[in-house]
N, C-alpha and C positions, 0 to 999 in steps of 0.2 A: 147302917147295917142293912143287909139285903133282906128283902121281903121273901115270904114263902113262895110267891109266884116266881120271883127272879131265880131263886135257888132251884125250883122245880124245872124252870126253863133251861137253866144251864146244865142240870143233870140229864135232862132229855137230849140236849144238844151233844154233850159228851158221850152219852150212850149211842147216839146215832153215828157219831164219828168213829167210835170203837167198833161198832158192828160193820161199818163200811170198810175200815181197815182190815178187819178179819176176813171179810168177803174178798177184798182185793188180794190179800195174802193167799187165800185158798185158791182163787182163780189162777194166779200166777204160778202156783206150785202144782197145778193140775196138768194133765197131759193135753187138755183142750188148749190151754194157753200156750204150752210148748209147741203145739201144732200151728197155732195162729202166728206165734212169733217166728217160727221157722218155715213159714209158708213157702218161701222161695226154694228152700232145700227139699221140702217134702213133696211138693206138688207141681212146681213150675216146670221142672225139666221134662217130666212125662207129657205135660199138656202141650209143650212146644212141638213135640214130635208125634203126638198121637194121630195127627192127620196123615203122617207118613207111615208109621209102623202099626197104627191101630192102638186099641186100648191096652194091649199087653206090653207096651213099651217098658223096658227095664231101665232103671237108672242106677248110677253108682257115683259115690263121692270119691274123687281122686285128690289126693294130697301129693303135691310135688315139693320136694325139699331141694333147694338150690345148692350149688357147690359151696356156698358160704353158710349153709345151715338154716336159711330162712324157709318157712313153710307157707305154701299157697294152696288154696282149695278151689277145685272146680266141681260143679254139679254137672254130671254128664248123662246123656242117654247112651245106651249101649247098643252098638251095631255088631252083632255076633254072627248073624247068618249072611250068606252070600248076597241075598236080596237087600238086606239092610245096609251092608257095606257098599253095595252099588248105589243105593239111594243116597246115603250119607246126608249131607246138609243141602242137597239140591232144593231149590225153590224156597228155602228159608230166607225171609227178608230181614229179620232182625234177630240178634242173639244177645240177650242181656249179659252184662259183665258177670264173670264168674260161672258161665254156662259153657257147655261144649258137648262134644260127642267122642266117645271112646270106641275105637274100632279094635275088635279082638280077632286075631287070625289064628286058626288051628294049625296043627302040624309043625313041621320044622321051620324055624325062623328063616326068612328070606327077604331080600330087598323088596320093598313095596313101592308101588308107583300110584300117585293120585293125580287127578286133574280137576279143574274147576268148572266143568261143563254144567250149565244150568244152575250154577251157584251164584247167588245174588249179592253176597257180602264177602269182603276180603277176610282171610283166615290165616292163623298160624297153624302149622302142622308139626306136631311133636312126635318124632319117631322113637320108639322104645324097643330095646332088645328083650330077650326072654326073662332077664333079671329086672325088668322095668327101669332100666337105666336109659336116660336120654342119649341117643347116639347121633341124632341129626335133627335140625329144625329148619323147616321151610317157612321163613318169616314173610308176612304180608303177601301171601299168595292171592293174586287178584282174580276176580271173576273172569271167566273166559267169554270174550265177546266175538271172537272170530275163530274159525277152524283153520288150521289145527290148533287145539288148545295146548298151552304150556303144560309139560309134565313135571311133577314134583316127586322126586324119588329119594329114598334113603339109600345110601351107598352100602351101608352095613346091614346085616340081617336084622329084621324087625319082626316082633311078635305083636306089638300094639302100636296104635297111632291115636293121638288125641288132637282133635281140631277145636280151636277156640278163636275168639276174636283176634284180628290182626293186631300185632304189636303187644299182645299179652305177655309173650315171653320176654321181650325187650323191657317192658315196663316192670316186670317182676324179677329180672336178672336170671332168667332160666337159660342155661347153656348146656351143651353136651356135658355129661357127667352128673347132672341132676338125677335124682331118683324119685320115682312115683310109687305111691302106695294105694292100692284099691282092692 
């Protein structure tokens, strides 16, 4: 039979475990834990680009649904002003998977042309019409090393362009006809 000391020890041990489990539950159900667990979604995108656009960098989660119905998410910095669109991803040396830049063009959709001047990493460029449907993809656009730089254009009118790591579209089966949501 257990002694009083042993029973007391086990009761204290069980109480400590119960309190720890309650603490863990409260932590993981709090917004603090949510922010920590979603750190890449909440804070990484703006910090990548803050040296380019300043502290007021806006970000937006973009979900792209492939023509087969699969959904893929990108965390993007938003380039909505002329200066931001001109800067783009110039001089960015690394882009973590699942990150990118969303270019928003105002006015009537028209063919858009991009180049890779001062861009350090290869990219996929996803051209979207005003309905956010993929109309063209420039896959594996390489950094420009000599002038004149290669131009990457959408043939069809475009309202938005998403830049992300090279081969992202191929790896995720994104083709013209896919639809973005943001």
